[in-house]
Every structure is written in C-alpha cells, then in structure tokens.
C-alpha positions in Angstrom: 2.2 148.0 52.9 2.5 143.9 52.3 6.0 144.5 50.8 7.2 146.1 54.3 5.4 143.1 55.7 7.8 141.1 53.7 10.8 143.6 54.4 10.4 143.4 58.2 10.1 139.3 57.7 13.1 139.0 56.0 15.2 141.3 58.2 14.0 139.4 61.2 14.9 135.8 59.6 18.2 137.4 59.0 18.5 138.5 62.3 18.1 135.3 63.6 20.2 133.5 61.0 21.3 130.5 63.0 17.7 129.7 64.3 16.0 130.3 61.0 18.3 127.8 59.2 18.0 125.2 61.9 14.5 125.3 61.4 14.5 125.2 57.7 16.6 122.6 57.5 13.3 120.1 58.9 11.1 121.5 56.2 14.2 121.0 53.6 14.8 117.2 54.8 10.7 116.5 54.4 10.3 118.2 51.7 13.1 116.6 49.3 12.3 113.2 50.8 8.6 113.6 49.6 9.6 115.0 46.3 12.2 111.9 45.6 10.3 109.3 46.4 7.3 110.4 44.6 9.8 111.1 41.7 11.6 107.7 42.3 8.6 105.6 42.5 6.7 107.3 39.6 9.8 106.8 37.7 9.3 102.6 38.5 5.9 102.4 37.5 6.3 104.6 34.2 9.6 102.0 33.2 7.9 98.8 34.5 4.6 99.9 32.5 6.6 100.9 29.4 8.5 97.4 29.5 5.1 95.8 29.6 4.3 97.4 26.4 7.3 96.3 24.9 6.1 93.4 25.6 3.2 93.1 24.0 -0.5 94.1 25.3 -2.0 90.9 23.4 -0.1 88.3 25.7 -1.7 85.9 27.7 0.6 84.3 30.2 -0.7 80.9 31.6 1.8 80.0 34.7 0.8 77.4 37.9 -0.2 79.8 41.1 3.2 78.8 42.6 5.3 80.3 39.8 6.8 83.8 40.6 9.2 84.4 37.7 12.1 83.3 36.3 14.5 81.7 39.1 11.7 79.9 40.8 10.2 76.4 40.3 6.3 75.7 39.7 4.6 72.1 39.8 1.4 71.8 37.8 1.9 72.9 34.1 3.0 70.1 31.5 3.2 70.0 28.0 -0.5 68.4 27.7 -1.4 72.2 29.1 0.2 73.2 26.1 -1.4 71.2 24.0 -4.7 72.1 25.3 -4.1 75.8 24.2 -3.1 75.6 21.3 -6.2 73.8 20.2 -8.2 77.0 21.4 -8.7 79.4 17.9 -7.3 82.7 18.3 -3.6 82.8 18.8 -1.3 83.2 16.2 1.3 81.0 18.8 1.6 79.2 21.7 5.2 78.9 23.1 6.4 77.3 26.6 8.8 78.3 28.3 10.9 77.0 31.3 13.9 78.8 33.5 16.7 77.5 35.3 19.6 79.0 36.8 22.8 76.7 35.8 26.1 76.9 36.1 28.0 78.6 33.3 31.9 78.0 32.4 33.9 79.5 29.8 38.0 79.2 29.5 38.1 77.3 32.9 35.9 80.1 34.6 33.0 79.4 36.3 29.7 81.9 36.6 26.1 81.5 37.8 22.9 83.1 35.6 19.2 82.4 34.8 18.8 80.1 31.6 15.5 80.7 29.8 14.6 78.8 27.0 11.5 78.2 24.6 11.0 76.4 21.0 13.8 77.3 18.7 11.2 77.6 16.3 9.5 80.3 17.9 12.8 82.7 18.8 12.4 85.1 15.5 8.8 85.7 15.8 8.6 86.2 19.8 11.7 88.4 19.6 10.2 90.4 16.8 6.5 90.4 18.7 8.5 91.5 22.1 10.4 94.2 21.1 13.4 92.4 22.0 16.5 93.1 19.7 19.9 91.9 19.1 23.0 94.0 19.8 24.8 91.8 17.5 24.5 88.2 15.6 21.0 86.3 15.2 18.4 84.1 16.5 18.5 80.5 16.9 17.1 79.0 14.2 14.6 76.1 14.0 16.2 72.8 14.9 19.3 74.1 16.5 19.8 72.8 19.4 23.2 73.7 21.0 23.2 77.7 20.2 22.4 80.6 22.6 21.9 83.8 22.5 23.1 86.0 25.7 22.2 89.1 27.2 24.6 92.7 27.1 25.7 92.2 30.7 26.1 88.6 30.5 28.3 89.2 27.9 30.5 91.9 29.1 30.8 91.0 32.6 30.1 87.5 33.3 33.8 86.5 33.0 37.2 88.3 32.6 36.8 87.8 29.4 34.0 89.5 26.9 32.1 86.7 25.1 31.4 87.4 22.1 29.6 86.0 19.0 31.5 82.3 18.3 32.5 82.0 21.5 31.5 78.5 23.3 30.3 78.3 26.9 29.2 75.6 29.1 25.8 74.9 30.7 25.8 72.4 32.5 28.6 70.1 31.2 26.9 70.7 27.3 28.6 73.2 25.1 26.9 75.9 23.9 27.9 78.2 20.8 27.0 81.9 21.2 25.1 83.1 17.8 23.6 86.4 19.3 24.1 89.0 21.6 21.1 91.2 22.9 20.8 94.9 22.8 20.4 96.2 26.9 16.9 95.7 28.3 17.3 97.7 31.4 16.8 95.4 34.0 20.3 93.1 35.7 17.7 89.8 35.5 17.1 90.0 31.6 20.4 91.4 30.9 22.1 88.8 33.0 20.1 86.1 31.0 21.3 83.3 28.9 18.5 82.1 25.9 18.9 78.6 24.7 16.1 76.0 22.5 13.8 74.5 24.7 14.5 71.1 23.3 18.3 71.4 24.5 17.3 72.6 28.2 14.9 69.5 28.5 17.7 67.6 28.1 20.1 68.9 30.4 18.1 69.9 33.5 16.2 66.4 32.7 12.3 68.0 32.5 10.6 65.9 29.6 7.3 67.2 30.2 7.8 69.7 32.7 6.6 74.3 31.7 7.1 77.4 34.5 5.2 79.4 31.9 3.0 79.4 28.6 2.8 82.3 26.5 0.1 83.2 24.0 0.2 85.7 21.7 -3.8 86.4 20.7 -4.2 87.6 16.8 -6.7 90.4 18.3 -6.7 92.5 21.4 -10.3 92.8 21.4 -10.9 88.8 22.0 -8.7 88.8 24.8 -10.8 88.9 27.6 -13.0 85.8 25.7 -9.7 84.2 25.0 -9.0 84.2 28.8 -12.0 82.6 29.7 -12.0 79.7 27.7 -8.2 79.2 28.9 -9.2 79.1 32.0 -12.1 77.0 31.2 -10.7 74.4 28.9 -7.6 74.2 31.7 -9.7 73.2 34.8 -12.0 70.6 32.5 -9.0 68.5 31.1 -7.4 69.3 34.2 -10.0 69.2 36.6 -8.2 71.5 39.2 -7.5 74.9 39.2 -3.5 75.3 39.9 -2.9 77.4 37.6 -3.3 81.7 36.8 -4.2 83.0 33.3 -2.8 86.9 33.1 -2.6 89.5 30.6 0.5 91.9 30.8 -2.2 94.4 31.2 -3.5 93.0 34.5 0.4 92.1 35.8 1.2 95.9 35.0 -1.9 96.9 36.9 -1.2 94.8 39.7 2.6 96.0 40.4 1.3 99.7 39.6 -1.3 98.7 43.0 1.4 97.3 45.2 3.8 100.5 43.8 0.9 102.6 44.7 0.5 101.2 48.3 4.5 101.0 48.8 4.3 104.9 47.5 1.6 106.0 50.3 3.9 104.2 53.0 6.8 105.9 52.2 5.7 109.1 51.8 3.4 109.0 54.7 7.3 108.0 56.7 8.6 111.0 54.9 5.8 113.1 56.0 6.8 112.9 59.4 10.1 114.5 58.8 8.2 117.6 57.6 5.9 117.4 60.5 8.7 117.7 62.8 10.0 120.7 60.5 7.0 122.6 61.0 6.8 122.2 64.9 10.3 123.8 64.2 8.8 127.1 62.7 5.9 127.3 65.5 8.6 126.8 68.5 10.7 129.3 66.5 8.3 132.0 65.5 6.8 131.8 69.2 10.6 132.3 70.1 10.3 135.5 68.1 7.2 136.8 69.5 8.5 136.5 73.3 11.8 138.5 71.6 9.9 141.0 70.0 7.0 141.6 72.4 8.3 145.3 73.1 8.2 146.1 69.3 4.9 144.5 68.7 3.7 146.8 71.5 5.4 150.2 69.6 3.9 148.5 66.5 0.3 148.6 67.9 1.0 152.1 70.3 1.5 153.7 66.6 -1.7 152.4 64.7 -0.7 148.8 63.8 -3.8 147.0 64.2 -4.3 142.7 64.8 -4.6 142.0 61.3 -1.1 143.9 60.6 0.5 141.6 63.4 -0.9 138.6 61.9 0.1 139.4 58.7 3.9 140.3 59.7 4.4 136.8 61.5 2.9 134.8 59.0 4.6 135.9 55.9 7.3 135.3 58.1 6.6 131.6 58.7 5.5 131.2 55.2 8.7 132.2 54.2 11.0 130.1 56.3 8.6 127.4 54.5 9.2 128.5 51.0 12.7 128.6 51.8 12.5 124.8 53.0 11.0 124.3 49.8 13.0 125.5 47.5 16.0 123.8 49.2 14.0 120.8 49.4 12.7 120.3 46.0 16.2 120.8 44.6 17.4 118.2 47.0 14.7 115.9 46.3 14.9 116.0 42.5 18.9 115.4 42.7 18.1 112.8 45.0 16.2 110.8 42.7 18.7 111.4 39.3 21.4 110.1 41.7 19.0 106.8 42.2 18.3 107.3 38.0 22.6 106.8 37.6 23.0 104.1 40.5 20.1 101.7 39.4 21.5 102.3 35.7 24.7 101.3 36.9 23.6 98.2 38.7 22.0 96.7 35.5 18.3 98.2 36.0 16.8 101.5 34.1 15.0 103.3 35.6 13.4 106.2 33.9 13.5 109.4 35.9 11.2 112.5 34.8 10.6 115.9 36.4 7.3 117.0 36.6 7.4 120.8 37.2 3.6 120.3 38.8 5.0 118.1 41.4 8.2 120.8 41.9 5.6 123.7 42.3 3.4 121.8 44.5 6.6 120.8 46.4 7.0 124.8 47.0 3.7 125.6 47.4 3.1 123.0 50.4 5.6 124.1 52.2 4.7 127.7 52.2 1.6 126.8 53.1 2.7 124.6 56.2 5.0 127.4 57.3 1.7 129.6 57.3 0.0 127.2 58.9 3.0 126.7 61.8 2.9 130.2 62.2 -0.6 130.9 62.6 -0.9 130.2 66.2 2.1 132.3 67.1 0.7 135.2 65.1 -2.6 135.4 66.7 -0.8 135.0 70.2 1.0 138.3 69.1 -1.7 139.5 67.8 -3.5 139.0 71.3 -1.0 141.1 73.2 -1.6 144.8 74.6 0.0 147.5 74.1 0.6 148.2 77.6 1.6 144.9 78.7 3.8 144.7 75.7 6.1 148.2 76.3 6.1 146.6 80.2 7.7 143.6 78.9 11.2 142.9 79.6 
C-alpha cells in the first residue's frame, strides 16, 4: 500500500513539474546555505585549532591589553617586564618580540609587509617548538644582525623576481641578506611576513625598550595554570598596574572558538530564513494541489479510502519534495564549501574543509521533515473533505 502512495505522489509531482521544481528550489537554497555555512565554519575552527596545536600548548603569551596581534601598536610592555618573567622558575625560555609594518625594497621595487622579530639566539629553539619549518636555507644564528627569514609568499609574490637564498632586501633603508625561506604556513599574514633579529629591529624602528608580546615556554603543561597566576601577580607588583593580559594558546583558541560559534549560529539562522520560505512554498503548492485534486479525493473516498490514507498520500508527496530539495541542497552546499576552500587556498589562507557525512544525512532528513511538516495542514484539509462535496467540486 505504501508503495502505491509513493507512486501517486511521484506522478503528482511529475504532472506539476514546473510548479514542483519552483517549490523545491526554495528548499535547495535553504539546505545548501545551512550545509555550506556549517561546513565552512567547522573547517575554519579546525584550521585555527590545528595551527594553535602546532604553535604549542605549553606557551603562555603576555601582551598589553591594547595589543591585537602583529600590525597593531600597543603600549605598556617593556624589557623590564621580560626580566620580571625570566626570574620566575618553570620556563624553558622567555622571548620578547616586536612587530612592525615596513617598506621593503628589492632591485628598486617596493613592497610593504609585516616584520616580526625575536632575539637571534632564540630562532632555532622557537621554530623547533612551534613546528615552523624551513623550505630552504637556515635559521638566524646567534649574534647575526642583518639576516632575514622570509615567508613563502613573500619570496614568491612580493616582487616581480622571486627572492632566493642570498638575495638582498632593504628594510627601512637597512640592507638584509635572506638566509632562510619558510614552508607555507597557511595564512597570508605569516606567509608574507619577514623575520629579523630583535636587536636589529630595535635599531631600525627606534624601539630600544618596547615589547609587543612576550612568549614564555613552560617546561611542563601541568604547571601552566600556576605559572600564569605567578606571571600576573609578579607583573602587577612590579608595574603597579594591570595594563597587560596573560593568555595560554589554549585560552586563545577557546575564545576564537566561542566567537566562531556565535557567528555560526547567526549565519545558520539567516540561512534558515530561506528554508522557511521554501517550506511556505511547499505548503502553498500542496494547498493548490488539494484544490486541483478535490474530485480525485472524492472518488478515492467513495471507493473506500480512509482519512488516514488521504493524509499519507499528501504527506508523502510533500516529504518527497523536501527530500529532493535536500539531495540537491546538500550537494550544492558541499560544492560551495569546497569552492571556498580552493579560493581561500589561492588567497593564502589554508582552510581545511572536511565533508561530514553525518551533517549531510542530517540535511537530507531535515529537508524531508520540513517537507512533511509543510504538507501536514494541506493533508489534513484534504482528509476532511466530504465525498459528496468533493465529487460536486468543479
């Protein structure tokens, strides 16, 4: 009997081909938007999480409260704060860093990018602990002043001629020799960045005491909460203010995850509006179908069809429309997510998109459910038609 209901529903959809497809398009757009947005946001979250795991869970980052990352200026931290933290036991090393945007000149061509600097003696251990790898060349050695390590995109795209090991560049009119080129990290800021010794950066940027951020590598991950509290206590006592923040890599990743979660909810909510429009389209189509098939309903009831049979026929029909929309919607949403992955890769951001079959199945089931819910009222109305009135309907 159910198979006959399915055949009736399929024949009805085929008979009203244009109207059915116009109705289904609303479901396709809604499901595609939800699937693509969830997939992209989860991919972004996974990418950020993996980058922080690579950076190292044992690191504690200290910065002034106004510091928002490379490219922004902050006030507050100095080399005195570095000395304060170095006196706290439990760290393998404490590294000060400054970041600036500067003009880069090579063969009379000019470019602009971020300059990152840490002490020359810390490059090897910091790169090793952070999982940063060289594509070619070597790291900056202790006491080197005018050597530079550049990102992969800076080497390939900053100037018309690709930069190589041994190439000379000028940063704020000071010449540097490229000794290393990094492997692609996956985001445009890092891959366009140039790294130089902190001692030299202080000279060319006229920053004798300033520090943008302090990176403290803990010896044990179990001691991180206690070390974090000790840093906050010691800095507050020495500085007599709280114009600083002490965060672990895990905390930063969690904060970003919370922000992404809120954004995901908002975007999915917006996408759900189009799904509601599609559901209203199915309901409208089913009401029209009931009117068109009033006499057919009367004939079915006259030959013994029960109200439940009529309801099943219309529910299956509306559910099928939702299911078809779900199939095309999940496929379209997946394709959109994969296209965004390719675009982000070409733009220099490594976005990891993973196709979750559970999410795709949810999309199909949800679309089918939306279809059936949309058809519930029209199906109920059809079941309540009296055979005599239905047969008289013109």
